[in-house]
ChimeraX commands (.cxc) that place a marker at each C-alpha (Angstrom):
marker #1 position 167.99,-69.76,120.40 radius 0.5
marker #1 position 170.42,-68.39,117.84 radius 0.5
marker #1 position 173.33,-70.57,116.77 radius 0.5
marker #1 position 175.48,-67.45,117.20 radius 0.5
marker #1 position 175.13,-67.11,120.98 radius 0.5
marker #1 position 178.17,-65.54,122.65 radius 0.5
marker #1 position 179.06,-64.69,126.24 radius 0.5
marker #1 position 180.73,-61.28,126.50 radius 0.5
marker #1 position 181.68,-62.03,130.14 radius 0.5
marker #1 position 183.65,-65.18,129.24 radius 0.5
marker #1 position 187.44,-65.25,129.08 radius 0.5
marker #1 position 187.26,-66.91,125.64 radius 0.5
marker #1 position 187.79,-64.43,122.78 radius 0.5
marker #1 position 184.65,-63.58,120.82 radius 0.5
marker #1 position 185.99,-64.90,117.51 radius 0.5
marker #1 position 186.66,-68.28,119.13 radius 0.5
marker #1 position 183.14,-68.36,120.58 radius 0.5
marker #1 position 181.68,-67.55,117.15 radius 0.5
marker #1 position 183.89,-70.16,115.46 radius 0.5
marker #1 position 182.86,-72.75,118.04 radius 0.5
marker #1 position 179.15,-71.88,117.66 radius 0.5
marker #1 position 179.34,-72.42,113.91 radius 0.5
marker #1 position 181.37,-75.62,114.35 radius 0.5
marker #1 position 178.78,-76.94,116.82 radius 0.5
marker #1 position 175.95,-76.02,114.42 radius 0.5
marker #1 position 177.70,-78.01,111.69 radius 0.5
marker #1 position 178.17,-80.98,114.00 radius 0.5
marker #1 position 174.54,-80.92,115.14 radius 0.5
marker #1 position 173.14,-80.61,111.62 radius 0.5
marker #1 position 171.77,-77.08,112.06 radius 0.5
marker #1 position 174.17,-76.10,109.28 radius 0.5
marker #1 position 174.71,-78.51,106.41 radius 0.5
marker #1 position 177.17,-78.81,103.52 radius 0.5
marker #1 position 176.28,-76.22,100.90 radius 0.5
marker #1 position 174.51,-73.89,103.34 radius 0.5
marker #1 position 175.49,-70.26,102.89 radius 0.5
marker #1 position 176.43,-68.25,105.98 radius 0.5
marker #1 position 175.18,-64.68,106.31 radius 0.5
marker #1 position 177.53,-61.98,105.03 radius 0.5
marker #1 position 180.29,-60.65,107.28 radius 0.5
marker #1 position 178.35,-57.40,107.69 radius 0.5
marker #1 position 175.08,-59.16,108.49 radius 0.5
marker #1 position 176.71,-61.51,111.01 radius 0.5
marker #1 position 178.55,-58.64,112.70 radius 0.5
marker #1 position 175.29,-56.72,113.12 radius 0.5
marker #1 position 173.34,-59.79,114.24 radius 0.5
marker #1 position 175.90,-60.80,116.88 radius 0.5
marker #1 position 176.96,-57.27,117.83 radius 0.5
marker #1 position 180.67,-57.57,117.09 radius 0.5
marker #1 position 183.05,-55.97,114.61 radius 0.5
marker #1 position 183.48,-57.25,111.08 radius 0.5
marker #1 position 187.11,-58.03,111.92 radius 0.5
marker #1 position 185.92,-60.45,114.64 radius 0.5
marker #1 position 183.68,-62.24,112.12 radius 0.5
marker #1 position 186.47,-62.37,109.53 radius 0.5
marker #1 position 188.82,-63.95,112.08 radius 0.5
marker #1 position 186.25,-66.61,113.00 radius 0.5
marker #1 position 185.59,-67.36,109.31 radius 0.5
marker #1 position 189.33,-67.53,108.62 radius 0.5
marker #1 position 189.72,-70.19,111.32 radius 0.5
marker #1 position 186.74,-72.14,109.95 radius 0.5
marker #1 position 188.16,-72.00,106.44 radius 0.5
marker #1 position 191.61,-73.14,107.58 radius 0.5
marker #1 position 190.01,-76.06,109.41 radius 0.5
marker #1 position 188.14,-77.07,106.24 radius 0.5
marker #1 position 184.66,-76.31,107.57 radius 0.5
marker #1 position 183.87,-73.49,105.15 radius 0.5
marker #1 position 184.88,-72.18,101.76 radius 0.5
marker #1 position 184.71,-68.56,100.71 radius 0.5
marker #1 position 183.80,-67.56,97.18 radius 0.5
marker #1 position 184.33,-63.87,96.41 radius 0.5
marker #1 position 181.05,-62.29,95.39 radius 0.5
marker #1 position 179.01,-65.37,96.35 radius 0.5
marker #1 position 179.61,-65.84,100.06 radius 0.5
marker #1 position 180.88,-68.35,102.60 radius 0.5
marker #1 position 179.54,-71.89,102.42 radius 0.5
marker #1 position 179.64,-74.89,104.74 radius 0.5
marker #1 position 181.91,-77.53,103.22 radius 0.5
marker #1 position 181.54,-80.82,105.04 radius 0.5
marker #1 position 179.67,-81.81,108.18 radius 0.5
marker #1 position 182.20,-84.61,108.76 radius 0.5
marker #1 position 185.07,-82.11,108.99 radius 0.5
marker #1 position 184.15,-81.10,112.56 radius 0.5
marker #1 position 186.99,-81.45,115.03 radius 0.5
marker #1 position 187.54,-80.48,118.65 radius 0.5
marker #1 position 189.64,-77.33,118.61 radius 0.5
marker link #1:1,2 radius 0.2
marker link #1:2,3 radius 0.2
marker link #1:3,4 radius 0.2
marker link #1:4,5 radius 0.2
marker link #1:5,6 radius 0.2
marker link #1:6,7 radius 0.2
marker link #1:7,8 radius 0.2
marker link #1:8,9 radius 0.2
marker link #1:9,10 radius 0.2
marker link #1:10,11 radius 0.2
marker link #1:11,12 radius 0.2
marker link #1:12,13 radius 0.2
marker link #1:13,14 radius 0.2
marker link #1:14,15 radius 0.2
marker link #1:15,16 radius 0.2
marker link #1:16,17 radius 0.2
marker link #1:17,18 radius 0.2
marker link #1:18,19 radius 0.2
marker link #1:19,20 radius 0.2
marker link #1:20,21 radius 0.2
marker link #1:21,22 radius 0.2
marker link #1:22,23 radius 0.2
marker link #1:23,24 radius 0.2
marker link #1:24,25 radius 0.2
marker link #1:25,26 radius 0.2
marker link #1:26,27 radius 0.2
marker link #1:27,28 radius 0.2
marker link #1:28,29 radius 0.2
marker link #1:29,30 radius 0.2
marker link #1:30,31 radius 0.2
marker link #1:31,32 radius 0.2
marker link #1:32,33 radius 0.2
marker link #1:33,34 radius 0.2
marker link #1:34,35 radius 0.2
marker link #1:35,36 radius 0.2
marker link #1:36,37 radius 0.2
marker link #1:37,38 radius 0.2
marker link #1:38,39 radius 0.2
marker link #1:39,40 radius 0.2
marker link #1:40,41 radius 0.2
marker link #1:41,42 radius 0.2
marker link #1:42,43 radius 0.2
marker link #1:43,44 radius 0.2
marker link #1:44,45 radius 0.2
marker link #1:45,46 radius 0.2
marker link #1:46,47 radius 0.2
marker link #1:47,48 radius 0.2
marker link #1:48,49 radius 0.2
marker link #1:49,50 radius 0.2
marker link #1:50,51 radius 0.2
marker link #1:51,52 radius 0.2
marker link #1:52,53 radius 0.2
marker link #1:53,54 radius 0.2
marker link #1:54,55 radius 0.2
marker link #1:55,56 radius 0.2
marker link #1:56,57 radius 0.2
marker link #1:57,58 radius 0.2
marker link #1:58,59 radius 0.2
marker link #1:59,60 radius 0.2
marker link #1:60,61 radius 0.2
marker link #1:61,62 radius 0.2
marker link #1:62,63 radius 0.2
marker link #1:63,64 radius 0.2
marker link #1:64,65 radius 0.2
marker link #1:65,66 radius 0.2
marker link #1:66,67 radius 0.2
marker link #1:67,68 radius 0.2
marker link #1:68,69 radius 0.2
marker link #1:69,70 radius 0.2
marker link #1:70,71 radius 0.2
marker link #1:71,72 radius 0.2
marker link #1:72,73 radius 0.2
marker link #1:73,74 radius 0.2
marker link #1:74,75 radius 0.2
marker link #1:75,76 radius 0.2
marker link #1:76,77 radius 0.2
marker link #1:77,78 radius 0.2
marker link #1:78,79 radius 0.2
marker link #1:79,80 radius 0.2
marker link #1:80,81 radius 0.2
marker link #1:81,82 radius 0.2
marker link #1:82,83 radius 0.2
marker link #1:83,84 radius 0.2
marker link #1:84,85 radius 0.2
marker link #1:85,86 radius 0.2
view
């Protein structure tokens, strides 16, 4: 099963579901510090959402300290211990 599983029928906004999927993957060790996430375009295609939805999820993850974005290189997982219950 993909770590990016979303439920389009749920009341929870898609960007929150995506953010929570990535946060859970960090907490479970499926994503580790230093791992690079797929590009915004690739994630949007894979999940079937707009790039704006992906950007919003990544913005939340970055603000929470879970990821860091490096222009031209990508978005990377920062610290598995930074997982919190949002």
